[in-house]
PyMOL CGO cylinders between C-alpha atoms (Angstrom):
from pymol import cmd
from pymol.cgo import CYLINDER

trace = [
    CYLINDER, -0.02, 0.02, 0.07, 2.97, 2.39, 0.71, 0.3, 1, 1, 1, 1, 1, 1,
    CYLINDER, 2.97, 2.39, 0.71, 3.94, 2.37, -2.97, 0.3, 1, 1, 1, 1, 1, 1,
    CYLINDER, 3.94, 2.37, -2.97, 0.42, 3.22, -4.09, 0.3, 1, 1, 1, 1, 1, 1,
    CYLINDER, 0.42, 3.22, -4.09, 0.27, 6.04, -1.48, 0.3, 1, 1, 1, 1, 1, 1,
    CYLINDER, 0.27, 6.04, -1.48, 3.64, 7.56, -2.86, 0.3, 1, 1, 1, 1, 1, 1,
    CYLINDER, 3.64, 7.56, -2.86, 2.16, 7.58, -6.45, 0.3, 1, 1, 1, 1, 1, 1,
    CYLINDER, 2.16, 7.58, -6.45, -1.02, 9.03, -5.49, 0.3, 1, 1, 1, 1, 1, 1,
    CYLINDER, -1.02, 9.03, -5.49, 0.77, 11.86, -3.73, 0.3, 1, 1, 1, 1, 1, 1,
    CYLINDER, 0.77, 11.86, -3.73, 3.06, 12.42, -6.70, 0.3, 1, 1, 1, 1, 1, 1,
    CYLINDER, 3.06, 12.42, -6.70, -0.11, 12.91, -8.85, 0.3, 1, 1, 1, 1, 1, 1,
    CYLINDER, -0.11, 12.91, -8.85, -1.81, 15.13, -6.59, 0.3, 1, 1, 1, 1, 1, 1,
    CYLINDER, -1.81, 15.13, -6.59, 1.17, 17.51, -7.08, 0.3, 1, 1, 1, 1, 1, 1,
    CYLINDER, 1.17, 17.51, -7.08, 0.38, 17.91, -10.68, 0.3, 1, 1, 1, 1, 1, 1,
    CYLINDER, 0.38, 17.91, -10.68, -3.42, 17.84, -11.37, 0.3, 1, 1, 1, 1, 1, 1,
    CYLINDER, -3.42, 17.84, -11.37, -3.13, 17.65, -15.28, 0.3, 1, 1, 1, 1, 1, 1,
    CYLINDER, -3.13, 17.65, -15.28, -0.77, 14.62, -14.96, 0.3, 1, 1, 1, 1, 1, 1,
    CYLINDER, -0.77, 14.62, -14.96, -3.35, 12.86, -12.62, 0.3, 1, 1, 1, 1, 1, 1,
    CYLINDER, -3.35, 12.86, -12.62, -6.22, 13.64, -15.01, 0.3, 1, 1, 1, 1, 1, 1,
    CYLINDER, -6.22, 13.64, -15.01, -4.39, 12.47, -18.02, 0.3, 1, 1, 1, 1, 1, 1,
    CYLINDER, -4.39, 12.47, -18.02, -2.88, 9.26, -16.34, 0.3, 1, 1, 1, 1, 1, 1,
    CYLINDER, -2.88, 9.26, -16.34, -6.50, 8.14, -15.28, 0.3, 1, 1, 1, 1, 1, 1,
    CYLINDER, -6.50, 8.14, -15.28, -7.49, 8.75, -18.87, 0.3, 1, 1, 1, 1, 1, 1,
    CYLINDER, -7.49, 8.75, -18.87, -4.65, 6.65, -20.15, 0.3, 1, 1, 1, 1, 1, 1,
    CYLINDER, -4.65, 6.65, -20.15, -5.59, 3.95, -17.58, 0.3, 1, 1, 1, 1, 1, 1,
    CYLINDER, -5.59, 3.95, -17.58, -9.17, 3.84, -19.14, 0.3, 1, 1, 1, 1, 1, 1,
    CYLINDER, -9.17, 3.84, -19.14, -7.86, 4.18, -22.89, 0.3, 1, 1, 1, 1, 1, 1,
    CYLINDER, -7.86, 4.18, -22.89, -5.44, 1.42, -23.22, 0.3, 1, 1, 1, 1, 1, 1,
    CYLINDER, -5.44, 1.42, -23.22, -7.98, -1.48, -22.20, 0.3, 1, 1, 1, 1, 1, 1,
    CYLINDER, -7.98, -1.48, -22.20, -10.52, 0.03, -24.38, 0.3, 1, 1, 1, 1, 1, 1,
    CYLINDER, -10.52, 0.03, -24.38, -8.18, 0.15, -27.43, 0.3, 1, 1, 1, 1, 1, 1,
    CYLINDER, -8.18, 0.15, -27.43, -7.50, -3.44, -26.86, 0.3, 1, 1, 1, 1, 1, 1,
    CYLINDER, -7.50, -3.44, -26.86, -11.06, -4.04, -27.74, 0.3, 1, 1, 1, 1, 1, 1,
    CYLINDER, -11.06, -4.04, -27.74, -11.06, -2.10, -30.98, 0.3, 1, 1, 1, 1, 1, 1,
    CYLINDER, -11.06, -2.10, -30.98, -11.14, -4.19, -34.22, 0.3, 1, 1, 1, 1, 1, 1,
    CYLINDER, -11.14, -4.19, -34.22, -8.27, -5.93, -35.27, 0.3, 1, 1, 1, 1, 1, 1,
    CYLINDER, -8.27, -5.93, -35.27, -8.25, -4.42, -38.69, 0.3, 1, 1, 1, 1, 1, 1,
    CYLINDER, -8.25, -4.42, -38.69, -7.26, -1.07, -37.24, 0.3, 1, 1, 1, 1, 1, 1,
    CYLINDER, -7.26, -1.07, -37.24, -5.28, -2.42, -34.20, 0.3, 1, 1, 1, 1, 1, 1,
    CYLINDER, -5.28, -2.42, -34.20, -1.94, -1.76, -36.01, 0.3, 1, 1, 1, 1, 1, 1,
    CYLINDER, -1.94, -1.76, -36.01, -2.78, 1.61, -37.46, 0.3, 1, 1, 1, 1, 1, 1,
    CYLINDER, -2.78, 1.61, -37.46, -5.05, 3.78, -35.75, 0.3, 1, 1, 1, 1, 1, 1,
    CYLINDER, -5.05, 3.78, -35.75, -4.93, 1.83, -32.36, 0.3, 1, 1, 1, 1, 1, 1,
    CYLINDER, -4.93, 1.83, -32.36, -1.33, 2.08, -32.23, 0.3, 1, 1, 1, 1, 1, 1,
    CYLINDER, -1.33, 2.08, -32.23, -1.40, 5.88, -32.97, 0.3, 1, 1, 1, 1, 1, 1,
    CYLINDER, -1.40, 5.88, -32.97, -3.86, 6.57, -30.48, 0.3, 1, 1, 1, 1, 1, 1,
    CYLINDER, -3.86, 6.57, -30.48, -1.95, 4.70, -27.73, 0.3, 1, 1, 1, 1, 1, 1,
    CYLINDER, -1.95, 4.70, -27.73, 1.50, 6.19, -28.77, 0.3, 1, 1, 1, 1, 1, 1,
    CYLINDER, 1.50, 6.19, -28.77, 0.00, 9.70, -28.62, 0.3, 1, 1, 1, 1, 1, 1,
    CYLINDER, 0.00, 9.70, -28.62, -1.61, 9.22, -25.28, 0.3, 1, 1, 1, 1, 1, 1,
    CYLINDER, -1.61, 9.22, -25.28, 1.73, 7.66, -23.82, 0.3, 1, 1, 1, 1, 1, 1,
    CYLINDER, 1.73, 7.66, -23.82, 3.64, 10.51, -25.49, 0.3, 1, 1, 1, 1, 1, 1,
    CYLINDER, 3.64, 10.51, -25.49, 1.45, 13.04, -23.72, 0.3, 1, 1, 1, 1, 1, 1,
    CYLINDER, 1.45, 13.04, -23.72, 2.34, 11.29, -20.28, 0.3, 1, 1, 1, 1, 1, 1,
    CYLINDER, 2.34, 11.29, -20.28, 6.16, 11.57, -21.33, 0.3, 1, 1, 1, 1, 1, 1,
    CYLINDER, 6.16, 11.57, -21.33, 5.50, 15.45, -22.15, 0.3, 1, 1, 1, 1, 1, 1,
    CYLINDER, 5.50, 15.45, -22.15, 3.88, 15.98, -18.90, 0.3, 1, 1, 1, 1, 1, 1,
    CYLINDER, 3.88, 15.98, -18.90, 6.76, 14.42, -16.83, 0.3, 1, 1, 1, 1, 1, 1,
    CYLINDER, 6.76, 14.42, -16.83, 9.21, 16.27, -18.93, 0.3, 1, 1, 1, 1, 1, 1,
    CYLINDER, 9.21, 16.27, -18.93, 7.45, 19.65, -18.55, 0.3, 1, 1, 1, 1, 1, 1,
    CYLINDER, 7.45, 19.65, -18.55, 7.09, 19.06, -14.71, 0.3, 1, 1, 1, 1, 1, 1,
    CYLINDER, 7.09, 19.06, -14.71, 10.85, 18.72, -14.41, 0.3, 1, 1, 1, 1, 1, 1,
    CYLINDER, 10.85, 18.72, -14.41, 12.28, 21.02, -16.93, 0.3, 1, 1, 1, 1, 1, 1,
    CYLINDER, 12.28, 21.02, -16.93, 13.20, 24.62, -16.51, 0.3, 1, 1, 1, 1, 1, 1,
    CYLINDER, 13.20, 24.62, -16.51, 12.03, 25.46, -19.97, 0.3, 1, 1, 1, 1, 1, 1,
    CYLINDER, 12.03, 25.46, -19.97, 8.41, 24.14, -20.00, 0.3, 1, 1, 1, 1, 1, 1,
    CYLINDER, 8.41, 24.14, -20.00, 6.73, 26.01, -23.04, 0.3, 1, 1, 1, 1, 1, 1,
    CYLINDER, 6.73, 26.01, -23.04, 8.07, 23.94, -26.04, 0.3, 1, 1, 1, 1, 1, 1,
    CYLINDER, 8.07, 23.94, -26.04, 7.15, 20.64, -24.20, 0.3, 1, 1, 1, 1, 1, 1,
    CYLINDER, 7.15, 20.64, -24.20, 3.63, 22.02, -23.25, 0.3, 1, 1, 1, 1, 1, 1,
    CYLINDER, 3.63, 22.02, -23.25, 3.01, 22.85, -26.89, 0.3, 1, 1, 1, 1, 1, 1,
    CYLINDER, 3.01, 22.85, -26.89, 3.91, 19.61, -27.94, 0.3, 1, 1, 1, 1, 1, 1,
    CYLINDER, 3.91, 19.61, -27.94, 1.78, 17.80, -25.60, 0.3, 1, 1, 1, 1, 1, 1,
    CYLINDER, 1.78, 17.80, -25.60, -1.10, 20.32, -26.92, 0.3, 1, 1, 1, 1, 1, 1,
    CYLINDER, -1.10, 20.32, -26.92, -0.45, 19.38, -30.41, 0.3, 1, 1, 1, 1, 1, 1,
    CYLINDER, -0.45, 19.38, -30.41, -0.60, 15.59, -29.62, 0.3, 1, 1, 1, 1, 1, 1,
    CYLINDER, -0.60, 15.59, -29.62, -3.81, 16.12, -27.80, 0.3, 1, 1, 1, 1, 1, 1,
    CYLINDER, -3.81, 16.12, -27.80, -5.29, 17.71, -30.90, 0.3, 1, 1, 1, 1, 1, 1,
    CYLINDER, -5.29, 17.71, -30.90, -4.17, 14.82, -32.99, 0.3, 1, 1, 1, 1, 1, 1,
    CYLINDER, -4.17, 14.82, -32.99, -5.57, 12.43, -30.52, 0.3, 1, 1, 1, 1, 1, 1,
    CYLINDER, -5.57, 12.43, -30.52, -8.89, 14.36, -30.77, 0.3, 1, 1, 1, 1, 1, 1,
    CYLINDER, -8.89, 14.36, -30.77, -8.94, 13.89, -34.49, 0.3, 1, 1, 1, 1, 1, 1,
    CYLINDER, -8.94, 13.89, -34.49, -8.22, 10.26, -34.45, 0.3, 1, 1, 1, 1, 1, 1,
    CYLINDER, -8.22, 10.26, -34.45, -11.08, 9.64, -31.97, 0.3, 1, 1, 1, 1, 1, 1,
    CYLINDER, -11.08, 9.64, -31.97, -13.23, 11.55, -34.21, 0.3, 1, 1, 1, 1, 1, 1,
    CYLINDER, -13.23, 11.55, -34.21, -12.29, 9.34, -37.08, 0.3, 1, 1, 1, 1, 1, 1,
    CYLINDER, -12.29, 9.34, -37.08, -13.03, 6.32, -34.96, 0.3, 1, 1, 1, 1, 1, 1,
    CYLINDER, -13.03, 6.32, -34.96, -16.66, 7.46, -34.08, 0.3, 1, 1, 1, 1, 1, 1,
    CYLINDER, -16.66, 7.46, -34.08, -17.11, 8.37, -37.72, 0.3, 1, 1, 1, 1, 1, 1,
    CYLINDER, -17.11, 8.37, -37.72, -16.11, 5.14, -39.10, 0.3, 1, 1, 1, 1, 1, 1,
    CYLINDER, -16.11, 5.14, -39.10, -18.28, 3.42, -36.50, 0.3, 1, 1, 1, 1, 1, 1,
    CYLINDER, -18.28, 3.42, -36.50, -15.46, 1.77, -34.72, 0.3, 1, 1, 1, 1, 1, 1,
    CYLINDER, -15.46, 1.77, -34.72, -16.28, 3.47, -31.46, 0.3, 1, 1, 1, 1, 1, 1,
    CYLINDER, -16.28, 3.47, -31.46, -19.62, 3.95, -29.94, 0.3, 1, 1, 1, 1, 1, 1,
    CYLINDER, -19.62, 3.95, -29.94, -20.77, 7.74, -29.68, 0.3, 1, 1, 1, 1, 1, 1,
    CYLINDER, -20.77, 7.74, -29.68, -21.01, 7.46, -25.77, 0.3, 1, 1, 1, 1, 1, 1,
    CYLINDER, -21.01, 7.46, -25.77, -17.25, 6.40, -25.56, 0.3, 1, 1, 1, 1, 1, 1,
    CYLINDER, -17.25, 6.40, -25.56, -16.28, 9.08, -27.84, 0.3, 1, 1, 1, 1, 1, 1,
    CYLINDER, -16.28, 9.08, -27.84, -18.04, 11.66, -25.83, 0.3, 1, 1, 1, 1, 1, 1,
    CYLINDER, -18.04, 11.66, -25.83, -16.25, 10.34, -22.67, 0.3, 1, 1, 1, 1, 1, 1,
    CYLINDER, -16.25, 10.34, -22.67, -12.81, 10.44, -24.53, 0.3, 1, 1, 1, 1, 1, 1,
    CYLINDER, -12.81, 10.44, -24.53, -13.38, 14.05, -25.67, 0.3, 1, 1, 1, 1, 1, 1,
    CYLINDER, -13.38, 14.05, -25.67, -14.48, 15.34, -22.45, 0.3, 1, 1, 1, 1, 1, 1,
    CYLINDER, -14.48, 15.34, -22.45, -11.10, 13.94, -20.92, 0.3, 1, 1, 1, 1, 1, 1,
    CYLINDER, -11.10, 13.94, -20.92, -9.12, 15.30, -23.74, 0.3, 1, 1, 1, 1, 1, 1,
    CYLINDER, -9.12, 15.30, -23.74, -10.85, 18.83, -23.50, 0.3, 1, 1, 1, 1, 1, 1,
    CYLINDER, -10.85, 18.83, -23.50, -10.41, 19.09, -19.77, 0.3, 1, 1, 1, 1, 1, 1,
    CYLINDER, -10.41, 19.09, -19.77, -6.54, 18.21, -20.11, 0.3, 1, 1, 1, 1, 1, 1,
    CYLINDER, -6.54, 18.21, -20.11, -6.35, 20.59, -22.89, 0.3, 1, 1, 1, 1, 1, 1,
    CYLINDER, -6.35, 20.59, -22.89, -7.90, 23.42, -20.69, 0.3, 1, 1, 1, 1, 1, 1,
    CYLINDER, -7.90, 23.42, -20.69, -5.44, 22.62, -17.85, 0.3, 1, 1, 1, 1, 1, 1,
    CYLINDER, -5.44, 22.62, -17.85, -2.51, 22.53, -20.36, 0.3, 1, 1, 1, 1, 1, 1,
    CYLINDER, -2.51, 22.53, -20.36, -3.78, 25.87, -21.71, 0.3, 1, 1, 1, 1, 1, 1,
    CYLINDER, -3.78, 25.87, -21.71, -3.79, 27.38, -18.27, 0.3, 1, 1, 1, 1, 1, 1,
    CYLINDER, -3.79, 27.38, -18.27, -0.26, 26.18, -17.43, 0.3, 1, 1, 1, 1, 1, 1,
    CYLINDER, -0.26, 26.18, -17.43, 0.86, 27.41, -20.92, 0.3, 1, 1, 1, 1, 1, 1,
    CYLINDER, 0.86, 27.41, -20.92, -0.38, 30.86, -20.16, 0.3, 1, 1, 1, 1, 1, 1,
    CYLINDER, -0.38, 30.86, -20.16, 1.43, 30.77, -16.68, 0.3, 1, 1, 1, 1, 1, 1,
    CYLINDER, 1.43, 30.77, -16.68, 4.50, 30.11, -18.25, 0.3, 1, 1, 1, 1, 1, 1,
    CYLINDER, 4.50, 30.11, -18.25, 4.12, 32.83, -20.90, 0.3, 1, 1, 1, 1, 1, 1,
    CYLINDER, 4.12, 32.83, -20.90, 3.52, 35.17, -17.89, 0.3, 1, 1, 1, 1, 1, 1,
    CYLINDER, 3.52, 35.17, -17.89, 6.74, 33.98, -16.40, 0.3, 1, 1, 1, 1, 1, 1,
    CYLINDER, 6.74, 33.98, -16.40, 8.67, 34.70, -19.43, 0.3, 1, 1, 1, 1, 1, 1,
]
cmd.load_cgo(trace, "trace")
C-alpha cells in the first residue's frame, strides 16, 4: 500500500498529470477491444500519442523551459482528438465512448492551456 500512496501523492502535485494518467488507464484497455483491422494502424497511433503526452507532462514538470514541451503535448492532444473523431465517424467506437474520451481530452487541454499561459506570464 505504501507504493500506491507515494504514486497518488505524486499525482496530486500535478493535477493535469493525474487527470491524463486516469484517462490513459481507461484508454489502453478500451483500445484493446477495437477491431483487429485497425489495431496496427489507428489503435497504435492513439496509444502512442496518449503515452507521449504522459512523457511530455513528466518532462514539463521537471524541466526549466516548459513552453515547448507543453506546446508539444497540446499538439498531441489535438491529433488524438482527431483520431478519436475518425473512429466514431467510421463507427469503430460508440458515440458515448467518444463523448467520454473527448471530455477527458478537452479537460486536459484546458488545464494545459492554463499551464501554458502561466509559463508565458513568467517569460
